[in-house]
C-alpha positions as CSV (number, residue, x, y, z in Angstrom):
1,L,2.7,13.3,30.8
2,A,3.2,9.7,31.7
3,D,5.5,7.0,30.3
4,F,3.8,4.0,31.9
5,G,7.3,2.8,33.0
6,L,8.5,2.5,29.5
7,A,10.8,5.5,29.2
8,S,14.6,4.9,29.3
9,V,17.7,7.1,29.4
10,L,20.2,6.3,26.7
11,E,23.8,6.2,27.8
12,D,26.9,6.1,25.6
13,E,24.9,5.7,22.5
14,K,23.9,2.2,23.6
15,A,21.1,0.8,21.5
16,L,17.8,-0.5,23.0
17,Y,16.0,-3.6,21.9
18,D,12.9,-3.7,24.0
19,V,9.6,-4.0,22.1
20,C,7.2,-1.4,23.3
21,G,5.0,1.2,21.8
22,T,1.9,1.4,19.6
23,P,2.0,-0.3,16.2
24,T,0.7,2.7,14.2
25,Y,3.5,4.9,15.6
26,V,6.4,2.4,15.9
27,A,9.6,3.1,14.0
28,P,10.9,0.6,11.4
29,E,14.2,0.0,13.1
30,I,12.3,-1.5,16.1
31,L,10.5,-3.9,13.8
32,A,13.7,-4.8,12.0
33,E,15.4,-5.8,15.3
34,L,18.3,-3.5,14.5
35,G,18.4,-1.8,17.9
36,Y,17.3,1.8,18.2
37,N,18.0,5.1,19.8
38,T,16.1,8.4,20.4
39,K,15.4,8.7,16.7
40,V,12.4,6.4,17.2
41,D,10.7,9.3,19.0
42,I,11.3,11.5,16.0
43,W,9.6,9.0,13.8
44,S,6.6,8.8,16.2
45,A,6.4,12.6,16.2
46,G,6.3,12.5,12.4
47,I,3.3,10.2,12.6
48,I,1.5,12.4,15.1
49,I,2.0,15.6,13.0
50,Y,0.7,13.7,9.9
51,V,-2.4,12.6,11.8
52,L,-3.0,16.1,13.2
53,L,-2.9,17.6,9.8
54,C,-5.2,15.2,7.9
55,G,-6.9,13.0,10.4
56,F,-5.4,9.6,9.5
57,P,-2.0,8.0,9.7
58,P,0.5,7.6,6.8
59,F,0.7,3.9,7.2
60,M,-2.5,1.8,7.3
61,S,-3.1,-1.9,6.7
62,M,-5.1,-2.7,3.6
63,E,-6.5,-5.7,5.6
64,E,-8.7,-5.0,8.6
65,H,-7.0,-5.6,11.9
66,S,-3.9,-7.0,10.2
67,Q,-0.9,-6.0,12.3
68,D,1.6,-7.7,9.9
69,A,0.2,-5.8,6.9
70,L,0.6,-2.6,8.9
71,F,4.2,-3.4,9.8
72,E,4.9,-4.2,6.1
73,Q,3.8,-0.6,5.2
74,I,6.0,0.8,8.0
75,L,9.1,-1.2,7.0
76,R,8.8,-0.1,3.4
77,G,8.4,3.5,4.5
78,R,6.3,4.5,1.5
79,F,3.7,7.1,2.1
80,G,2.1,10.0,0.3
81,F,-0.1,13.1,0.7
82,P,-3.3,12.1,-1.0
83,S,-5.6,14.7,-2.6
84,P,-7.8,16.5,-1.9
85,I,-7.1,16.3,1.9
86,W,-3.5,17.4,1.5
87,D,-4.0,20.0,-1.2
88,N,-4.3,22.9,1.1
89,I,-1.5,21.9,3.5
90,S,1.8,23.6,2.8
91,Y,4.8,21.9,1.2
92,S,6.8,23.1,4.2
93,A,4.7,20.9,6.5
94,K,5.0,18.0,4.1
95,A,8.8,18.4,3.9
96,L,9.0,18.4,7.7
97,I,7.1,15.1,7.8
98,Q,9.3,13.6,5.2
99,G,12.3,14.5,7.3
100,L,10.8,12.9,10.4
101,L,9.7,9.8,8.6
102,N,13.0,9.0,6.9
103,L,13.9,5.4,6.9
104,D,17.6,6.3,7.1
105,V,18.1,6.9,10.8
106,E,21.2,9.1,10.2
107,E,19.3,11.3,7.8
108,R,16.2,11.5,10.0
109,F,15.7,14.9,11.6
110,T,17.0,15.6,15.1
111,A,15.1,17.4,17.8
112,E,17.3,20.5,17.2
113,Q,16.5,20.5,13.5
114,I,12.8,20.3,14.1
115,L,12.8,23.3,16.5
116,D,14.9,25.3,14.0
117,Y,12.7,24.3,11.1
118,H,11.0,27.4,9.4
119,W,7.5,25.8,9.5
120,V,7.7,25.1,13.2
121,K,9.1,28.6,14.0
122,G,6.7,30.5,11.7
123,L,3.8,28.1,11.3
124,A,1.3,29.6,8.9
125,D,3.7,32.6,8.2
126,V,6.1,30.7,5.9
127,H,8.0,32.8,3.4
128,E,7.2,32.0,-0.3
129,E,10.8,31.2,-1.0
130,F,10.9,28.6,1.7
131,E,7.6,27.2,0.5
132,E,9.0,26.9,-3.1
133,I,12.1,25.1,-1.9
134,A,10.0,22.7,0.2
135,R,7.8,22.0,-2.9
136,V,10.8,21.0,-5.0
137,C,12.1,18.8,-2.2
138,V,8.8,17.1,-1.5
139,E,8.1,16.4,-5.2
140,A,11.6,15.2,-5.8
141,R,11.4,12.7,-3.0
142,L,8.0,11.4,-4.1
143,T,9.4,10.9,-7.6
144,Q,12.5,9.2,-6.4
145,E,10.5,6.8,-4.3
146,A,8.2,6.0,-7.2
147,E,11.2,5.2,-9.4
148,M,12.8,3.1,-6.7
149,D,9.7,1.0,-6.5
150,D,9.9,0.4,-10.2
151,V,13.5,-0.8,-10.1
152,D,14.1,-4.5,-10.3
153,A,16.5,-5.9,-7.7
154,S,18.4,-7.7,-10.4
155,N,19.6,-4.4,-11.9
156,G,22.5,-4.4,-9.4
157,F,21.5,-1.3,-7.5
158,E,22.7,-1.0,-3.9
159,E,20.1,-2.3,-1.5
160,S,17.8,0.4,-0.4
161,N,17.0,1.1,3.2
162,A,13.4,-0.1,2.7
163,E,14.7,-3.4,1.2
164,Y,17.1,-3.8,4.1
165,Y,14.5,-3.2,6.7
166,W,12.1,-5.6,5.0
167,S,14.7,-8.3,4.7
168,R,15.2,-8.1,8.5
169,R,11.5,-8.1,9.3
170,A,10.4,-10.1,12.4
171,S,7.0,-10.6,14.0
172,M,6.3,-9.0,17.3
173,D,6.1,-12.5,18.8
174,E,9.7,-13.3,17.6
175,L,11.0,-10.0,18.8
176,S,9.5,-10.4,22.3
177,E,10.9,-13.9,22.6
178,S,14.4,-13.1,21.3
179,H,15.0,-10.2,23.7
180,G,14.5,-10.4,27.4
181,G,14.9,-6.6,27.6
182,N,17.9,-4.5,28.6
183,R,16.1,-2.4,31.2
184,Y,13.4,-2.9,33.8
185,S,9.8,-2.1,33.0
186,P,6.7,-2.7,35.1
187,L,5.0,-3.8,32.0
188,A,7.6,-6.4,31.0
189,E,5.9,-9.0,33.2
190,S,2.6,-8.6,31.4
191,E,1.6,-10.8,28.5
192,A,1.7,-7.9,26.0
193,S,4.0,-5.0,26.6
194,F,3.4,-4.0,23.0
195,T,0.1,-2.3,22.9
196,A,-1.9,-3.4,19.8
197,V,-4.0,-0.5,18.5
198,Y,-5.6,-0.8,15.1
199,T,-6.5,2.3,13.1
200,P,-9.6,1.7,10.9
201,R,-9.4,2.8,7.3
202,K,-11.5,5.7,6.2
């Protein structure tokens, strides 16, 4: 396991602002320049689990090699479980991923919650009752997000997390220029500490 000099120890809940990581796996709060904590690792873990289960990431640019389009997808936080690839994957696994890829940092799962999650503890041997609860939760969230996408901002609803993140969007160039970094990194002196990796659409 190597961190390439990018790992940092958080002290006193102090937020970090350094721009580093891989675009496909980066958390929205990094892109929104809000400051971030250990919950960005939870987000990245959610992306990894999603990819392991289906073979492609939840957020992909509709335009080839367009990093901005990819970031737009991440900032909006909308993703699904397309058929038929996800048809045979348990709702418990899907619910876990939804918990990891929650735009609301406070509501996003913690490491302790992940380790205590029934799908992680039991893997394939998930009780039918847990699976039914997970199904209801997954479908409810997908329905809620679909309804939120249909709501016009002029209706007076409280600004959603997705809208807030999107309103705070910044390009990686702007982020890199606005923050000199709050910790030392051997890669900080390089031209691109943010590794650009593009995932081709399938």
